[in-house]
C-alpha positions in Angstrom: 0.0 0.0 0.0 2.8 2.4 0.8 4.2 1.9 -2.8 0.8 3.0 -4.2 0.9 6.2 -2.0 4.5 6.9 -3.0 3.6 6.4 -6.7 0.6 8.7 -6.4 2.6 11.4 -4.7 5.5 11.3 -7.1 3.3 11.1 -10.3 0.7 13.5 -9.1 2.9 16.2 -7.8 5.5 15.7 -10.5 3.0 16.0 -13.4 1.3 19.0 -11.8 4.7 20.7 -11.6 5.3 19.9 -15.3 1.9 21.5 -16.1 2.7 24.6 -14.1 6.0 25.0 -15.8 4.4 24.6 -19.2 1.7 27.2 -18.4 4.3 29.6 -17.2 6.4 29.2 -20.3 3.3 29.6 -22.6 2.3 32.7 -20.7 5.4 34.7 -21.6 5.1 34.6 -25.4 1.3 34.3 -25.7 0.0 36.4 -22.9 -2.5 33.6 -22.0 -2.7 33.9 -18.2 -2.3 30.9 -16.0 -5.1 29.7 -13.9 -5.6 32.0 -10.9 -5.6 29.4 -8.1 -6.6 32.0 -5.6 -9.9 32.5 -7.5 -10.3 28.8 -7.6 -9.8 28.7 -3.8 -12.5 31.4 -3.5 -14.9 29.3 -5.5 -14.1 26.2 -3.5 -14.7 28.0 -0.2 -18.0 29.3 -1.6 -19.0 25.8 -2.6 -18.6 24.9 1.0 -21.2 27.6 1.8 -23.6 26.4 -0.9 -22.6 28.8 -3.6 -21.8 26.6 -6.6 -20.9 29.3 -9.0 -18.4 32.1 -8.2 -20.0 35.5 -7.8 -18.9 37.5 -10.8 -19.5 40.8 -8.9 -16.7 40.0 -6.5 -13.6 41.4 -8.2 -11.5 41.8 -5.1 -8.1 40.1 -5.2 -8.0 36.6 -3.7 -7.0 36.4 0.0 -4.0 34.5 1.2 -6.3 31.8 2.5 -8.0 31.5 -0.9 -4.7 31.2 -2.6 -3.6 28.4 -0.3 -6.8 26.5 -0.7 -6.6 26.9 -4.5 -3.0 25.7 -4.8 -3.6 22.8 -2.4 -6.6 21.8 -4.4 -4.6 22.0 -7.6 -1.9 19.6 -6.3 -4.3 17.3 -4.6 -6.2 16.9 -7.8 -2.9 16.0 -9.5 -2.4 13.3 -6.9 -6.0 12.2 -7.2 -5.6 11.7 -11.0 -2.5 9.5 -10.3 -4.6 7.5 -7.9 -7.3 7.2 -10.5 -4.8 5.6 -12.9 -4.0 3.0 -10.2 -7.7 2.5 -9.3 -8.8 2.0 -12.9 -5.8 0.0 -14.2 -4.7 -1.7 -11.0 -1.5 -1.6 -9.0 0.2 -3.5 -11.8 0.4 -0.2 -13.6 3.0 1.0 -11.1 5.4 -1.7 -12.3 4.6 -1.5 -16.0 3.4 2.0 -17.0 1.7 2.4 -20.4 0.4 5.3 -22.4 -3.3 4.5 -22.6 -4.1 5.2 -18.9 -2.4 8.6 -18.9 -4.3 9.5 -22.1 -7.6 8.5 -20.6 -7.0 10.1 -17.1 -4.5 12.8 -17.9 -6.0 14.1 -21.1 -9.7 13.0 -21.4 -10.9 13.0 -17.8 -8.9 16.0 -16.6 -9.8 18.1 -19.6 -13.5 17.2 -19.3 -13.4 18.0 -15.5 -12.0 21.4 -16.3 -14.6 22.1 -19.0 -17.6 20.7 -17.1 -16.8 21.4 -13.5 -14.1 24.1 -13.0 -15.1 26.5 -15.8 -18.8 26.5 -14.9 -18.0 26.9 -11.3 -15.8 29.9 -12.0 -18.7 31.4 -14.0 -17.4 30.7 -17.5 -20.3 28.5 -18.4 -20.4 24.8 -19.5 -17.3 24.1 -21.6 -16.5 27.8 -21.4 -19.6 28.8 -23.3 -19.6 32.3 -21.8 -16.1 33.1 -22.9 -15.5 35.1 -26.0 -12.7 32.8 -27.0 -14.3 29.5 -26.0 -12.7 27.3 -28.7 -9.2 28.7 -28.1 -9.6 28.0 -24.4 -10.8 24.4 -25.2 -7.8 23.9 -27.5 -5.4 25.4 -24.9 -6.9 23.1 -22.2 -6.4 20.0 -24.4 -2.8 20.9 -25.1 -2.1 21.7 -21.4 -3.6 18.4 -20.4 -1.6 16.5 -23.0 1.5 18.0 -21.3 0.1 17.0 -17.9 -0.4 13.4 -19.2 3.2 13.4 -20.6 4.3 14.4 -17.1 2.2 11.6 -15.6 3.8 9.1 -17.9 7.3 10.5 -17.4 7.1 10.4 -13.6 5.5 6.9 -13.7 8.5 5.7 -15.7 10.9 7.6 -13.4 9.2 5.9 -10.4 9.4 2.5 -12.1 13.1 3.0 -12.9 13.8 4.0 -9.3 12.0 0.9 -8.1 13.1 -2.7 -8.6 11.1 -5.3 -10.5 9.2 -6.1 -7.3 8.2 -2.5 -6.9 10.4 -2.1 -3.9 12.8 0.8 -3.8 16.3 0.1 -5.2 19.4 1.4 -3.4 19.5 4.3 -5.9 15.9 5.3 -5.3 16.4 5.0 -1.6 19.2 7.4 -1.8 17.1 9.8 -3.9 14.2 9.6 -1.5 16.4 9.9 1.6 16.1 13.0 3.7 19.6 12.6 5.1 22.3 15.0 3.8 25.6 13.8 2.7 28.6 15.6 4.1 
């Protein structure tokens, strides 16, 4: 069980970092802003109070707490998608990662979740229907989630390489995961 947790943390956090780096790199030349995770945090906190759609009249900057909630949510969702791969394809996926699961979870499911849950919740309408550039946003989300899926696959392979055939950590992976410093 601990191997599944380690796998989900490595793949989930690693692939989310890959996505964040991609979004930052795309922002510079294109001007496409990255997701404002503080606004997402505001929406999530509102959902807890029964407000399913973000109030468009509230244009105040997100609070520190809203930013923390949003960023934690972002990375927890990344870990949840890694767990979904293991739940749907079984723990054998950890020892032998393949492309299909990351395409299904990392591209299809995650993109559909963004278009049908996150965008509507943020007030952008179902599949971004209230946005002036709806189809550009959909295309951008697909590309971003292909990058996310590539990160999932890459970190699954990295985890697999760092683990032995039995799934147990190798001496190399134990050194990489060790918290002790070498003097």
